[in-house]
N, C-alpha and C positions, 0 to 999 in steps of 0.2 A: 465510449472511449475508456481505455484503461490507462491510468497514470501510475507509474512505478517510481518510488523513491529508490533509485537504482544504486546509489553508493552502498556497497557492502550488502546488497540484496542477494541472499543465497538461492533464490528460486527464479531467477530470470529465465533460464531455459524452459522451465515448466510453464511460466507465464506465456512465453511466446508460443509454445506448442498448443496450449489450451486455447489461447486467443485465436490462433490460426484456425483451429477446428471450428470455433464459433463464428469466425469472420468478424472479429472485433479489432478495431485499431488499437495499437499500443504506443504510448509515449513514455520512453525511459528518460528520466530527469536525473542529472548527476552534476557534481562539481568537477569531476575529472573525466578523462577520456572513456568513451564506451566503444566497444567493437561495432563498427558499422554493420548494418544489415542491408541486404539486397531486397528484402521484403518491403514492398511499398506500403504495407499496413503497419510498419514499425518506424517510428520517428525517434531520433535521439536529440535531446535538448541538453546542451552543456551550459550551465549557469556559472556565475562568478564564484569565487571561493568565499564570498561574504557569508557571515553567520546566517544560517537558515535560508540561504538563497534558493536552494532546491525546494525546500518546504514551502516557501512563499510562492514560488512559481506554480507548484501543484495546487496549493490552496486557492490561488487566483483563477485557475482554469477548471478545476473539478467542480462538477455540479450535479444536480439531481439525475440519478440513474447511471452516472459514471461509476467506475470501479477504481479504488485507490488501494495500492499495496504498499504498506509502510509499517515499520516497527516503531516509528516515532509517535508517541502518545499525543503530544500537543498537535502535531499535524493531523493525526487521526481525528481529534476533537474538532478541528476546524473543518475538516472534510465532512464529518458526520453532520455538522451544523448546516452545511450547504446541500445536504440531501444525498451525498455520495454513499455508495456501498463500500465499506472499508474493512480490509482484513490485514492481519500481520502475516509475515512469512511462515509462521507456525500454524496458520489456519484459524487463529483467533479472530472472531468477528468483533468489530467496534461499532456500536450503534447507540441510539438514544437510550436504550435500557441499561447500558453498562458504562458509557464513556465517563460519566461522573465518578463512579467508583474506581475505574481504571486510572483516571487522572489523580484521584486522591491517593491511591496506592503507590503510584509513581512518585508523587511528591513526598509521601512518607518514606519511601525507600531512599530517595535523594537526601532527605533530612538525616536518616539513620547512617548513611554513608558519610555525610559531612561531619557528624558528631563522633564517628568511629565506632558506633554501635553495631555496624554491619560492614562486612567486607564487600558486599554487593556483587559477588561472582554470578555471572549468567551461565546457565546450563548450555552445553554445546548443542548445536543444531543436529538433530538426529534424523534417521530415516523415518521414524514415526512422525516427526514434525513435517517432513516433506510430504508424506502420505496425507496427513490431516490438511495441509495446505491445498493439495490437489483436489481433494474432495470439496473443501469450502470454496475454492476458486471456481471450480466448474459450476457449482450451485449459484454463485454470484453472477457468473456469465449468463446463465439461463435467466436469472431474475432481471439482469440489465437488458437482455434482448426482449423480454416481455414488457419491460418499461418503455423501451425505445424500439418498437418494431420497425424493420426496414420499410420505408415508403409509406408509413402510416402513423396514426396517432395512437398513443398508449391507451 
């Protein structure tokens, strides 16, 4: 299963295309409306507007061998802890080898913004980011399928 933190996700079309090619179900989770899909392999989940409602839903459902796409570092950490394969929309992998450092850097950046030391501008999403995501996501889909073969044990 692929879980997508879908609010403001810039790579939803790419996720759907690659997931279809691999035959993996996709669940898009958002606080607001999503365009319905006729594809039976795509499910839309609309959660409340409560703080972190989408993140909490994904963290409660994602498990070992699932794929999670999110730019949210705390959600990524929760999903890595549950054994999910996690990537951001720029193709950055979050795993046990880097989630601690990624979390620390996020917290440092938040502190610097709060104290006025940094303006905290994020770089615009680029074609290079999209390409890196596609490469990473396809690789994660292959890993997930190897972890969860159809009709068999890993």
